[in-house]
Phi, psi and omega in degrees: 000133178269129180230139178282137172248112183260117175291348180059043177229205187294332184236126177268133181230161179247150177207161176285126178267157179294140178259165183263012181288150178226152181271127179267151180254129182281335182265137179222134180287318185261160174295170182298330178290108184290341181266030182295149180245128178274115180275117183287151180287159176273168185302338184265005182292149177273169180299323180295320179296319181298314183298323179288328179287340176286348174233078189291141177285164181297334183277006183300138179283110183261142176254123180224149176212105178055038176082357178268119184285152177233148171223154181254127175235118182050048175068007176251150183265128177239134180291133179245106184267326188287140175240144180271127183291145182300322180296323177297318181297320179297319179294319180301320181300324184296337179289328181073182178062217182278347190304312181303318181291322180295314182294323178294320179295318181293332181279344184242341183246122183287318184287121185287323177302317182288319183291320186261359183306317184297338187236009190296337181266355186239009184284131178266170178299321181294319180294323177298319178299315181296318181299315180294319185292329186273005180281133180280323183262135178293328179297317181293320179297316179294322179297317180292318179302313180294328178295318177298317179298315183294326183268016170080016177288144180272099181274137182250185186296330180296320179295321177295320178302317181298316182290326174303317181294314182298312181290324179293318178295332175275359179059040175263076190291326178296320179292325178298312181295322178296319179295323178298315178298319180296319180297317178295322180296329179273004179062032175268114186281130177291149177247180182304319182293333177296309179296322179299318178296314181296317178297321180297309185290323177291325179293324180275347187267066174080031176056050179277073189298316184299316180295322179300314181293328176297314179294324179296317179295319177300318181298313182290330178292338177272008179078017180255142176253137179296148176279181185297319181296314180298317180296324177298323179294317180296316178299317180300320181294314177298323180296317179297331180271004179075014181264070188289322181293319177298317179299316180298312182297318181296316181292320180297319179296316179297316183297322182291335178271331182278321186299318179303324178294320178295320182293322179296319179296320182289344181279349180280098185289345177288339181256324183241127185273039177206169182291169182300137181288145173285168183301319185279349183272348178284126190264139168266170180285162179299322182295319179294317177301317180300317180297316182293318179299315179297320180297311181295324178297314180290336177279356180083008179267074188295321182299316180297319180296316181294323179294321177297319179297316178297323179295321177302315182294316180299321184274000177072023179286139184299124176271115182266173175300324179298319178300310181296320179301317180297316182289321178298318179296319182292309179297316183299317181294336181256017172077012180272069187288331177296321179289331174299316179297321179295321178296320178297320177296320180296322177301318180295316181300321184270006182056034178262100190285138178292145176252186182300323180294324177303310181295320179299321178294316180298317179300314181296317183297312183287333173293318179301324181264022170061032174249074185294327182296317179292324177299319179294323179293322176293324177298318178292320178299324180303318178290321182296329183267023175065022174254113182288123176303138181261188181301322180299316180301308184295316184292322179299315182290321179297318178297321180294315177301316186293314182291340179261009176060033178269081190297310184299314181297320180296319182291321176296319180296318178298318179299319178295320178297320179297319179297327180271358179072027181273135183283136175266112185284175186295330180291317177292321176304311182296320182296314179296318181299314179297325178301311180297316183296313183292340174266006178060033176265075189295320182297314179293323179297321181290321177297319179297317178297314183294329179303313183273331178294313181293330178282350180072024185255013178265126178278169178299320179296323180289321173304318180299315181297321181291315177301317181296320180296315176297315183298318182296332178269003178084011179271072186293321181299316179294322177298320177297320180297319178295321178300318179294321177298319178297321179295322178298322180278000180057045179242023178293130177224176183299323181292324178298314178298317184298317181287331177291320175299317178298318179298318176299321179297316178296323179279003179061030176260072189292323179296319179294323178299314180294319181297316179296318178301315182293336183267003184301315183297332179297336178262010179076021181246130181262132180298139177249185183301320181296321180300308181297313183300318181296312181295317180298317179296319180299312182292320180295319179293330181275014181061040176237059185292332181294320177290318179300323181298322179297318178289328177296322178295318177297322178296318178296317180294330179281357179073026184258000178272114181246351178208181186268006185300311179297323176297319181300320180297315182289317178300318178298323179294318176298317180298317180301325179275000180078014182265072186292328179297317177296320180297314179296320179299318179292325177298314179295324177296320178299315179298323179297330177274007179063031173267119187280130178288157175248181185294333181291315182292325173296318180299321179299313182292318180298316180294324180296315180286335174293317177298325181279352181074022181267093186294313185302310182294318181297313181295325178299316179289329176297315179296317180297320179298316181291326176294331179282358176097010179258120178287162177287116179265173181304324181297318179295316180296325176296319177298319179293323176299319178297317180297310183294328177292318181297319183265356176078032179270093186292311185297315180297321179295319180297319179297315180295321180294323176296321176299318178295321180292330181274349180282170181297323179268131178292157178304138180283171183298327181297310181295321179296319178293325176299314180294320178296321178299314179297319181291316182291324178297328180264007178057036177272081192299311184302312180295320180295316180298321180300313180292317182298314180296325177296318179294321179294319179298322179282349180075026183243358179300131183244188183303319182294321179300311180295319183297321180294320178295320178300314181296322180294312180298323180295321181296321184267007174080011179269075189292327180299314178295322180295316180295324177299317177298317181300316178298320178297319180298317180292319181293324182274358181069035184261015173261101185229349180229169185299318183298316180295316178299317180297320179299316182290314180299316179299321179296313180297323181292322176297322181274011178056037178254077185294323181299312180294322178296318179296316179300315180296322178298318178296316178301321180298313181296316182294331180281356177088009179268124182278131178291156178244190183300323180297320180300308183292325179296317179296316179295321179297318179298323180291317179297325179299321178292336181266012172096003177287139184289154178296328180296316179295318179294319178298319178300318179294320180294322177295317178301319181294319181294323179280354179056045178292154188306320187248026183298312181298320180295323179294321176297317179298316180297319180295314180298319181292322179298319180292319182288328180083285179261119193246333182094353176215154172259132176243143179212143172264125188246132171242134189267131172224210185230350189259246190257161180266128177237143183233133173241122182262131175267313180291126181296126176222167178296136186295335181294344181277345186302313183297319180297317180296319181298326180286323187277325190308317181301336181276347185242348179291130178260113181286138180241206187274208187298336181287352174059032179255132178235134177256129183247120181284130182299318182300320180294322179294317181295328180293342180258356182230139184268087177260133178264348181293149175279155181078187181258134174264118187245129180247142174254108181264123182262298184244112173248102190253126172265106186241000000 
């Protein structure tokens, strides 16, 4: 059947897909009845009878009972459960001679004397090898091997090799070693294939790296060099252990010793009809190349991997599906998706059909690069090409759906897995569960949990993940319920306790966290380093350093303190509360336990004393830190800049600032502002301007930088420069706090710029920043210069101090009255139900009154309880036909709805 294989890239190509046809065999050793029973001969049977009984006729009387086979041994019935697979029987036939009958006898007759009696005098070494190799059970192979030894057969190294393989694959290491000793005792010398077999089975048997290397050394000590396959196994083992450099060095050393021999052989022109091969022209097997490419890829040596692949192509080495899978995985993981498409096209050209792993890699690659749609299409293609998706396929896609919060797709996928009877592992369980939790679908999350909890298929680690998911979202009650379920299943472990403690910490249930920690031993669980560290961090963050200190002491007594991190957390908590004496005491206690501080804990203490303005203590810790071998880093220097600025130490600050300038990292804005503060306070204009201009060029000058320059210019009477700075601050949106607004308003008031001061005051109010006494004092001084009486200003200041309801509005009215033309209409509005009345303070022509009364209801913006409405002049003018130039501004005081 022809099926299209679509790489799903820029170019669509066609290829032959694998078909499901199978080749049938016309010859069969056994009758059609698969449950045939071989009736054993009785003790008096002749050899001729036995041979005929090994090939039973169809008319043989078979004993069966409910599908359980029976055989008779010495007139007794023994149940025969094992059935011989048809493929095995087909293979046996291919050996020819006596082998099919011998293997059939061994598979049906337990007694070896009886099974092998017809051929015991005629067995050759090759037949013994085949018999040992074809045994499915290691016990049966060992039993047959020992029978041959007991009956005087001369077993050679090949027979031992076969048994080494059988026992090694069964991971019976004691028997392997015993067999090795026996072989040496019999003076049977191992050959290269012996060591290769041992290296192979040890390498595949649970990553027993040390034993593999022992066998490799034994082999080399005998003057034997491993062949390519054996070397590939050793490289594979190092690769699995992440020892890529060792694997590379070992293979290179082997290659350098093997190649000269190959080259010498190739130089014999009587045997080879061409010149000596170059180093790069000698070909390794496809399997070895695959191993090396995978190794270099996982080691991050992409260039080496790509060069090996190119070399394979140049030398015409057969590119297998494994090769393409390795390269697709390598290119895909590094984002080379175009090359992935080219590899898929190459597979089609070479008729190298993709297997399930190919599709799984493609699904994984495109999920990694966030192309879930393409991953889903490959999953569908996998089914179309008669390749059944496996557990890896389903689990990869389910995890992708879950992490992307694709609820509907995930639920449909789960339903399909359930229909196929595929197990949902703990990773997929956790992923789906987190999806529901993070979407706050609590009911579904609980149903999903109960499905696996009631089935008893949740592991302790999975319970931990579920508790953690609830805890991180603040669902402490649900986390507790899961904890209780875990306790019912008797699957409480240290990780379960740790995540529950963490959940209590997130939920700010500190007492429960401590109580659970204290009760751990009652459940047979011993607190570990993570348990203590988590609880101490929770308590320290919650400003409970005294409680945290008690658990830190218990942690120290338990011998679980290996670094200063828990001490750092508690010391930082004491510092945050301003309890420097306690912080210092704990630091000295830490030193007494011989726990060495790091640069972070020194930084915490130095910064704490810098905040307190304690120069002596801060400098003392700086010196101690440097004696401990830690250089002054930018964070420490920033703390010192803060300290020297606070206490006014100019020279020390200049030295520290120079250190920051000479370091790899330029001084940060904080340190530069500290230096700028010192210069502006001392009116050192030239130095201050230099730093300020540097900050502006870098684009990092902030509100504090501008404010300091403004204050300096104001102090020295250079009001034009100060006002220029103020305008820049307003244009750049750098007025965000009370101090900056006061500085700008105060500057405008000194310069008799009431309009700018009023505008800034309005911006301040609209931004939600409440003015203070300094603000009103500055405005009052300015109003006084404009002729407002001290009594009126005093009345306004008293209203502001008493925080009377309309104090701000009264200030606004006063400022607007003085200015005359303001650019806005302000009105105090009281809401009623009847008619609109207007009282005008500013004298205007009476003919405009009626027009204003008609328009006003459409432009008044109603506000909250303070009943204040701001009316935009532009909006008013758009509704009234004024021919006058400029803005006509009215001050509306009482608009009463009565």
